[in-house]
N, C-alpha and C positions, 0 to 999 in steps of 0.2 A: 481509371477513376469512375467512369460511367458505370462500368460493370459492378464495381464495389458499392456504389451508391444505390443502384437498382436492386442489388442483392442484399442490401443492409449488412455489409460485411464489417464486423466489429474490429477486424485487424487493422482497418484504416482510420480508426478513431484517432484524432489528433494530427493526422497527416494532411488533411485538407477539409474544407467545407464546400458544400454545393449550394449555389444560388439559383433561384428560379426567376426568370425574367418576367413571367406572366403574373406572378404574385408579389414580387419584390422582397421575398424573404430568403434567408439562407439557413441551411440545416446541417446537422451531423450526418455521417454516413448511415447511422443506424435509425434515423428518424422513421417513425411508423406512419407518417402521413402518406396520403396517396401520392404515388410517384408521378412526376410530370413527364411530358414528352421529351425525349432526349434533345431535340433541337431547341428547347427552351431553357437549358441549364448551362451554367458556366462554373468554373472551379476557382477557388482561391486557397492560397497556402495557409492563411490565418483568418480568424474572425475579424481582426482589425482591417485587413484588406477588403473584406466583403462590406464592412461598415463604411469604409471610405468610398466604396463604389456605389453607395446609396442604398444598400440592402439592409433590411431589419431582421433581427434574430427570430427564428421560429418559436412560437409559444409552446409548441408541443415538445420538441427535443431540447430546447434551451441551450443552444450552442455556446453561450457566454459563460455558462456555469462549469466549473472544473469537473472533469470526468470523475464519477464516483461520489460526488457530493450528495449528501442527503437532501431529498426534496423538501420544499418549504412545508408541505402538509404534515411531514413527519417530525418537524422540529419540536413541537410541544411534547411529543412522546419521548424523544431522546433527552430533552432537558429534564423531564420528570424522572427518567431512569437514573440519570447522573446525580440528580438532587437527592434521591433516596434509592440506592442500589439494592437495599434489602426488601423493597416493596414486592409483595406478591401480586402480580397483575392478572386481571381477568378480562375477557372480551368486553364486558360492560364498562370497564375502566377506559378502554380505548375509545369506545363510542362516546363516553362522556367528554372526551377531548376532541370529538369530531372526526375520529379516524376509523375507517372501516377495518375491522380485524383481518379480513381476507386480504385486503390491499397491503396491510402491514406485514402479514405473513409472507406474501409473495416477494416484497421488497427485501426482507431480511434473508429469505432463502437465496435470492440472486446475489446479494452483496455480502452476506456473512456465512452462507452455507448452512443456515439453521433458521428455524422459525423465530418470530419475535418472542414467543414464550420460552423457547430454548435459550435465546440470548439473555432474557431477563433472569432466567434461572441460573445461567452461568455467572451473571453479575452477582447474584445473591450468594452463590457458593464461593465466589472470589472474596466477597466481603467477610464471609465466615472464616475462610482460611486466614485472612489478615488478623481476625480476632484470636484465632487459635495460636498463630505465631506470636501474638503479643502476650500470650500466657493464659488466655481464657479457656475454660474447659470445653470439650466437644459438645456436651449436652446443652450448656448455656448458649453456645454459638448456634447450634441447630435451632433452638427455639427462637433466638433473636432474629433469624432470617426467615421465619415462618414455617418451619417444619414441625410436624406434630409428633414425630418420633425420631430417635437417634438412628434407628436402623434405616429408615427411609432417607434420612440425611446422608448417611454413610454410603448407601447404595447409589444415590444421585451423584455423590462426590466421586465414587469409583468410576461411574460411567463417563464423567467429564474428564478426569485426569488420569484414570487408570490405577489409582491407589486410594486407600482409605485416608481420611484426614489425619489420623494419628501417625501415619508414616511420612507425612509431609510437613510436620511441624517445623522443621528446620530447612526445608527446601526453599531456594530463592524463588520469588514470584516474578514472573515476566509478563507484563501486560501487553496485549495485542490490540491494535486498532487499524483502521484504514485511513489513509491520507489522500485526499483528492489532488490531482495534478493535471496540468494541461495535456499530458501524455497518457493519462489513464490513472486509475486508483493504484496506490501503493499500499503494501502491508508493512506496518512498523511494529517492532517488538522491543520493549525496553523495561529495565528496572527503574527504580527511583533515581539511580545514579548514572546508568549508561544505556545507550542505544545499542542493541545487539543484532538487529536485522532491519533492513529496509529494501524491499523488493517490489517489483511490479506484480500486481495481484494475479496476472495471468501467466506468470512464469511456471513452467511445467515442473521444475525441480523444487518448488516452494515446500511441499510436504516433506521432501527429503532434507531440506535445509533446517526445517523445524526439528526433525528427528536428530540431526547431527548436533544442533544446539542443545537439545535436551540431554543428550549423552555428555556433551562437554561441560555443561553448567550444572547438571543435576537439578534442573529447575522445573517449575510448574507454569504452563502457559494458561492465562485466563484473559477473557475479554475485559477491557476497561481502559481507564485513562490514568496518566501520571504526568508529573511536571515536565519530564523529558519530551513528551509529545508536543507540548506547546512550543518549545524551541525548534523542534523538527519542522512543524508546520510553518512557523514564521520564516525560518531560513530557506526552506524550499520555495515559499512564495516569493521571497526576495531573489532567489536564484533564477526562477523562471521569468521574473519581471525584469531581469537584466541589472539588478541592483547588487548582486553578490557573485563573487568568483571563487571564494574560499569559504569553508565551513569550520566552525569552532565548536562542534557538538562533542560531548563526551562519548567516545566509542569504546566498545569491547568486542574484539574479534578473535575468538578462540581459534586456534589452528596450529599446524606444525610450525617448526622454526622456519622452514623453507617458505611456507605460505605467508607467514608474517613478514618475511623479508621482501617478498614480491609485493605484498599489499602496501608496505612502507614505500617501496619504489614507485608504485602507482601514484601515491599521494604527492610525489615530487613533480609530476608532470603538470606544467602550468596550463590553466584554462586557455583554450585557443590553439593548443599544440597537441601533437600526437607522437607516439613512440611505437616502434615495432616490438614484437615479442623478443627478437634478438637483442634489441636495445636494452630491454629490461633484464634479460639474462646477463648481459655484460655489466649492467649497473650493479647487480648483486654479486658479481665476481664469479659467475658460473656460465660462461659463454656457450657451453655445449648443452645447457639445460633448457633449450627453447621450448620443447614440448611440455616439459614440467611447468614452465612458466605459464604456458597457455592453460594448463589444467588448473593451476592456482588462480589464474585470472577468472576462469569460469566458476571457481568455488567461492568467489567473493560474495558475501551476504549483505553488503552495504552499498547498494547501487547508488551511483552519482557521488556519494560522499567519498568512497574509495573509487576513483574514476577509471574503472576498467574499460569504460567506453572510449577512452583516449588511446587505446592500444589497437593498432591496425596491422595489416599484413606488411611484409617487407617491401612490397611494391606500392604501398599506400592504399591498397584496396580495403574496403570494409569487410572484416571477417566476422565470425560468429559472435552474437551478443544475446545473452539469455532473455533480455527484454524485447528482442526483435531488432533486426537491422534498421527498420524504419525509425525506431526510437534512437538508435545509436546515431543515425544521420542527423536527426533533429537536434539531439544534444550537442553534437559537434558543430552544427551550423549555428546554433544559439550562442555557443561560446566564442566561435570565431567572429560572429557579427559584433559581439560585445567588446572584444579587445581591439577592433580595428580603429 
C-alpha cells in the first residue's frame, strides 16, 4: 500500500485511503500533494474509517467524491451544454463562465478521450441526427446546429460515426456517458428504452465491446444523456450505499443463445453468494461446457447488473475479472456485509 501511495498508482483507487498523522488529512492513492515520510502514514479501507479515526478529507484529491465525478468548477459548463446541446462553443464562452479553456481541454481529454470542443461538437451532431431521424432534412439540421455548409456538416458526421447522416436515418441511437462510482468511473451506453452496456472505464476490452454492440445493433454511438441513465445512477448509488441488492433496469444484451443462457443463470445468483463456473455449466444443462461458460462470463457487457463477479474458481479462489480482481473482491465483500 505504501508503494502504491508513493507511486500514485491508479490501480489502487477505491481499495484504500492513506491518512497522514502530521497533517490530520487522508488522501486517495493518486493525490498529487507532496508525499509524507512513510513513518507518518496509516491506511484505512474506506473513507468512513478514516473519518471515524479523526482525519479530514484532502482538499486537493477530494477522497469523498465518487471517482470520475466532474469537478465543481466544470459544473456550469456541463449544465450549459446539456441545456443547449446545439450551441457552438468558443474559448471566450468558457472564460465567461469562469473556466480556463486549457483546463477544460485537459479534463475532457483525460475523462472522455477528446477535447471539450470535440465533445460539444459531438453533442451538436447527435442533436442533428435526432432531427434527421425525426424527419427533418439534412440541410436544415446542419444549419440548426451551427454548420455553414452541408458538406462541412457531412464530413464532421463521417469523422464522428464513420458514415454520412443520410445513411444513418434509421439507425438506432445509443447514448454514451460516464457514471462515477466508489470503485472508479463506469461507462454506460443506452437507448431511450434499454441499457446496453455498463463497464468500468479502464477495462481493456471496452473498445471491442463497443464494436461488437455496433455490429449486433446496427447503431450509432453518440455522447449524451437519456432517461435510462438517471435510473442507472440512482440504482448504482443505492447499491454502493448498501440499500439495494437487486436491479430492475431495462436491459438489452445481444449475444448467442449460449451466452444468453449463461447471463440469465448469473442473474439468479443471490447477492452475498458465489457460484463456480462448473455450477453455472450444470445450471444451464451443459456440465462439460465449463470453459465456454468462462468465456461467456468474460463477454458480459453489463457489469454488476449481470453479476459475473459472483463467479469464482471451483476451490473458491477469485479468478479473472475484467474490472480487476481488487474490484471483484470489493464487490463481493460489499454484498456479503450487506446480507449478514
